[in-house]
C-alpha positions as CSV (number, residue, x, y, z in Angstrom):
1,M,188.0,-97.2,3.1
2,A,188.4,-99.8,5.9
3,I,185.1,-100.7,7.6
4,A,185.5,-101.6,11.4
5,T,184.2,-105.1,12.1
6,I,182.8,-106.5,15.2
7,P,184.7,-109.7,16.4
8,D,182.8,-113.0,16.4
9,E,183.4,-113.3,20.0
10,A,181.2,-110.2,20.7
11,V,178.2,-111.3,18.6
12,G,175.2,-112.7,20.5
13,G,176.4,-111.4,23.9
14,N,179.6,-113.5,24.1
15,T,181.6,-110.4,25.0
16,F,185.4,-111.0,25.3
17,R,186.7,-110.5,28.8
18,R,190.4,-109.9,29.6
19,Q,191.7,-112.2,32.3
20,P,193.1,-110.3,35.5
21,R,196.8,-110.2,35.5
22,L,199.2,-110.7,38.4
23,G,199.3,-107.0,39.1
24,A,195.5,-107.0,39.7
25,W,195.7,-110.0,42.1
26,L,198.6,-108.2,43.9
27,F,196.4,-105.1,44.3
28,M,193.5,-107.0,45.7
29,A,195.8,-108.9,48.1
30,P,195.4,-106.6,51.1
31,L,191.5,-107.0,50.9
32,I,191.7,-110.6,50.3
33,L,193.9,-111.1,53.3
34,W,191.8,-109.0,55.4
35,L,188.7,-111.0,54.6
36,L,190.5,-114.2,55.3
37,L,191.8,-113.0,58.7
38,F,188.8,-111.1,59.9
39,V,185.7,-112.5,58.2
40,V,186.6,-116.2,57.1
41,A,188.8,-117.3,59.9
42,P,186.5,-116.2,62.7
43,T,183.4,-117.6,60.9
44,L,185.1,-121.0,60.8
45,M,186.3,-120.8,64.2
46,L,182.6,-120.0,65.3
47,V,181.2,-123.0,63.4
48,V,183.8,-125.4,64.8
49,I,183.3,-124.2,68.5
50,S,179.6,-124.6,68.0
51,F,180.1,-128.4,67.8
52,C,182.2,-128.5,70.9
53,E,181.5,-129.0,74.6
54,R,182.7,-127.1,77.8
55,D,184.2,-128.3,80.9
56,G,183.3,-127.3,84.4
57,L,185.4,-124.3,84.2
58,G,183.6,-123.0,81.1
59,R,186.8,-124.0,78.9
60,V,186.1,-125.2,75.2
61,V,186.6,-129.0,75.0
62,Y,187.0,-130.2,71.4
63,T,184.7,-133.1,71.1
64,F,182.0,-133.3,68.6
65,T,178.3,-132.8,69.9
66,L,175.1,-131.7,68.7
67,E,173.7,-130.9,72.0
68,N,174.2,-127.2,71.6
69,Y,172.0,-127.1,68.4
70,T,169.4,-129.3,70.0
71,R,169.3,-126.9,72.9
72,A,169.0,-123.9,70.5
73,F,166.0,-125.4,69.0
74,S,164.0,-125.8,72.2
75,L,161.0,-123.7,72.6
76,D,162.4,-121.4,75.1
77,W,165.2,-120.3,72.7
78,L,163.1,-120.4,69.7
79,R,160.7,-117.6,71.2
80,V,163.9,-115.5,71.8
81,L,164.8,-116.0,68.3
82,L,161.4,-115.1,66.9
83,L,161.1,-112.2,69.1
84,S,164.5,-110.9,67.8
85,V,163.3,-111.5,64.4
86,W,159.9,-109.6,65.0
87,Y,161.7,-106.6,66.4
88,A,164.0,-106.6,63.3
89,F,161.1,-106.8,61.0
90,L,159.2,-104.1,62.7
91,T,162.1,-101.9,62.5
92,T,162.6,-102.5,59.0
93,V,158.8,-101.7,58.0
94,I,158.8,-98.5,60.0
95,C,162.1,-97.4,58.6
96,L,160.8,-98.2,55.0
97,A,157.7,-96.2,55.8
98,V,159.4,-93.2,57.0
99,G,162.7,-93.5,55.0
100,F,161.1,-93.9,51.5
101,P,159.2,-90.7,51.4
102,A,162.3,-88.8,52.9
103,A,164.6,-90.5,50.4
104,F,162.2,-89.7,47.5
105,F,162.0,-86.2,48.5
106,I,165.7,-85.5,48.9
107,G,166.4,-87.4,45.7
108,R,164.1,-85.1,43.8
109,A,164.9,-81.8,45.5
110,P,167.3,-79.2,43.9
111,E,170.9,-79.9,44.3
112,K,171.7,-77.1,46.9
113,V,168.7,-78.3,49.0
114,R,169.6,-82.0,48.6
115,Q,173.1,-81.5,49.9
116,L,171.7,-79.8,52.9
117,L,169.1,-82.6,53.6
118,M,171.7,-85.2,53.2
119,M,173.9,-83.5,55.8
120,L,170.9,-83.6,58.1
121,V,170.5,-87.4,57.5
122,M,174.1,-87.9,58.3
123,I,174.2,-85.6,61.5
124,P,173.4,-88.6,64.0
125,F,176.8,-90.3,62.7
126,W,178.6,-87.3,64.0
127,T,178.0,-88.3,67.6
128,S,178.7,-91.6,69.5
129,F,176.4,-94.4,69.2
130,L,176.3,-94.8,73.1
131,I,175.6,-91.0,73.6
132,R,172.7,-91.2,71.2
133,T,171.2,-94.1,73.0
134,Y,171.7,-92.7,76.6
135,A,170.2,-89.4,75.2
136,W,167.0,-91.5,74.4
137,I,167.0,-93.0,77.8
138,T,166.9,-89.6,79.3
139,I,164.1,-88.5,77.1
140,L,162.0,-91.5,77.7
141,S,162.5,-91.8,81.5
142,E,159.8,-91.0,83.9
143,Q,161.4,-87.6,84.7
144,G,162.4,-87.2,81.1
145,L,161.2,-84.7,78.4
146,V,158.3,-86.7,77.2
147,N,156.8,-87.3,80.4
148,G,157.5,-83.9,81.5
149,V,155.8,-82.3,78.6
150,L,152.5,-84.7,78.8
151,I,152.3,-83.9,82.7
152,G,152.9,-80.2,82.1
153,S,150.2,-79.9,79.5
154,G,147.7,-81.7,81.5
155,I,147.3,-84.8,79.1
156,I,148.4,-87.2,81.8
157,H,148.7,-87.0,85.5
158,S,151.4,-89.8,86.3
159,P,154.4,-90.6,84.2
160,L,154.1,-93.3,81.3
161,P,156.3,-96.3,81.5
162,L,157.9,-95.7,78.1
163,L,161.5,-96.9,79.0
164,Y,162.3,-100.6,79.2
165,T,159.5,-101.6,77.1
166,P,159.3,-103.1,73.4
167,F,158.3,-99.6,72.3
168,A,161.6,-98.2,73.5
169,I,163.6,-100.9,72.0
170,V,161.9,-100.6,68.6
171,L,162.3,-96.7,68.8
172,G,166.0,-97.0,69.6
173,L,166.5,-99.5,66.6
174,V,164.5,-97.1,64.3
175,Y,166.3,-94.1,65.3
176,N,169.7,-95.7,64.8
177,Y,169.1,-97.6,61.5
178,L,166.8,-95.1,59.9
179,P,169.9,-93.6,58.0
180,F,170.8,-96.9,56.6
181,M,167.5,-97.2,54.8
182,I,167.4,-93.5,53.4
183,L,170.8,-93.8,51.9
184,P,170.5,-96.9,49.5
185,I,166.9,-95.5,48.4
186,Y,168.4,-92.0,47.9
187,T,170.8,-93.5,45.5
188,S,168.1,-95.2,43.5
189,V,165.7,-92.1,43.5
190,E,168.5,-89.7,42.3
191,K,169.1,-92.1,39.3
192,L,165.3,-92.2,38.5
193,D,164.3,-90.7,35.2
194,G,161.5,-88.2,35.6
195,A,160.5,-88.7,32.1
196,L,159.2,-92.2,33.0
197,I,156.9,-90.9,35.6
198,E,155.7,-88.1,33.3
199,A,155.1,-90.7,30.6
200,A,153.0,-92.8,33.1
201,Y,150.9,-89.7,33.9
202,D,150.5,-89.2,30.2
203,L,149.3,-92.7,29.6
204,G,146.5,-92.1,32.1
205,A,148.1,-93.5,35.3
206,G,147.1,-91.9,38.5
207,P,149.5,-91.1,41.4
208,V,148.9,-94.5,43.2
209,R,149.4,-96.4,39.9
210,A,152.5,-94.5,39.0
211,F,153.8,-95.0,42.3
212,S,153.3,-98.7,42.4
213,K,154.0,-99.6,38.8
214,V,156.7,-97.2,37.9
215,I,158.5,-95.6,41.1
216,V,158.6,-98.7,43.3
217,P,159.9,-101.3,40.7
218,L,162.6,-98.7,39.5
219,T,163.8,-98.1,43.1
220,Q,163.6,-101.7,44.4
221,P,167.3,-102.3,44.4
222,G,167.7,-99.4,46.8
223,I,164.7,-100.7,48.8
224,A,166.1,-104.2,49.0
225,A,169.6,-102.9,50.0
226,G,168.1,-100.7,52.7
227,A,165.8,-103.4,54.0
228,L,168.9,-105.7,54.2
229,L,171.0,-103.2,55.9
230,V,168.3,-102.6,58.6
231,F,167.1,-106.0,59.1
232,V,170.2,-108.1,59.5
233,P,171.9,-105.9,62.2
234,S,168.7,-105.3,64.1
235,I,168.4,-109.0,64.9
236,A,171.9,-109.1,66.5
237,M,171.8,-105.7,68.1
238,F,172.1,-106.4,72.0
239,A,173.2,-102.7,73.1
240,I,169.9,-101.1,72.4
241,T,167.8,-104.0,73.6
242,T,169.9,-104.1,76.8
243,L,170.0,-100.3,77.6
244,M,166.6,-99.2,76.4
245,G,164.8,-102.7,77.0
246,G,166.4,-103.1,80.5
247,G,166.9,-106.9,79.7
248,R,163.2,-107.5,80.3
249,N,162.5,-108.7,76.8
250,P,165.8,-110.6,75.8
251,T,166.8,-110.8,72.2
252,I,169.2,-113.3,70.5
253,G,172.0,-110.7,70.6
254,Q,171.7,-110.3,74.3
255,V,171.8,-114.1,74.8
256,I,174.9,-114.7,72.6
257,Q,176.7,-111.8,74.4
258,N,175.7,-113.2,77.9
259,Q,176.7,-116.9,76.8
260,F,180.3,-115.6,75.7
261,T,180.6,-113.4,79.0
262,T,178.7,-114.1,82.3
263,G,177.5,-117.5,81.0
264,K,180.9,-118.9,80.1
265,N,179.2,-121.2,77.6
266,Q,181.0,-120.4,74.4
267,P,179.9,-123.5,72.5
268,F,176.1,-122.7,72.9
269,G,176.9,-119.0,72.2
270,A,178.7,-120.1,69.0
271,A,175.7,-122.3,68.1
272,L,173.4,-119.5,68.4
273,G,175.6,-117.3,66.4
274,T,175.9,-119.9,63.7
275,L,172.0,-120.0,63.4
276,L,172.1,-116.3,63.3
277,L,174.5,-116.3,60.4
278,L,172.3,-118.7,58.6
279,I,169.4,-116.3,59.0
280,F,171.5,-113.5,57.5
281,L,172.6,-115.5,54.4
282,A,168.9,-116.6,53.9
283,S,167.9,-112.9,54.0
284,L,170.6,-112.1,51.5
285,W,169.6,-115.0,49.3
286,W,165.9,-114.0,49.6
287,M,166.7,-110.3,48.9
288,K,169.0,-111.2,45.8
289,G,166.2,-113.4,44.5
290,R,163.6,-110.5,44.6
291,S,166.0,-108.2,42.9
292,R,166.7,-110.7,40.1
293,D,163.0,-111.2,39.7
294,A,162.5,-107.5,39.4
295,D,165.0,-107.2,36.9
């Protein structure tokens, strides 16, 4: 009777891997071409223009200079950058505080209820981003729903300045990016083995210890992905900060948008965009390091 043997290449973790054939590369060609045209090429153009100058008409002059980066690291622009990072960090923390319990409840709910709850999470995506933002502008205005209810109930006697404030900016960011926090965490919670939680309780762990030592480490990949999906776009978001912030608290996204439009200073806008790209890459590197340490 023949006995199956394991190849030497598979012993000790050195598993044999097949090399991709030409057909596989052809199958990936559209994706690779799309990445080269719409990701790599624009990024290279952004970096090149960031080292250029502009003439009196606002046109790009391809002469090497570091003036744009010197200006970007001035105190005024660093304050704008730090304010943008602060808004993004605060948005990420609030989304995590609200999204984790929601994702955990959805992930542990019965299948029929889970599908209904997931549909409710996805409902905001059924309408336009601008429509949802303008709806919040109407709700938070002095004649809006919030002030109307507070004045009608006698809690306040004059409208509260809710719109065009940091509160409105963070509220708009949290509302729009909360689903991006819930969905990755839900995916991790759905794969969570309930027997591990029960084992923690059987070994004497309380709810807090079971949560911190079992649930959070096992769902950390989803938490890291959700934090990245919320933090990165929140820094560069300029529509919400412009519409709901009224331009009173400018963020880096607004500044970049203004430099490429009304400011007619593409090199400086490109330098700010390059710095923003470096922040994105640093955030991704840090998140990957955290996930690797957790594994």
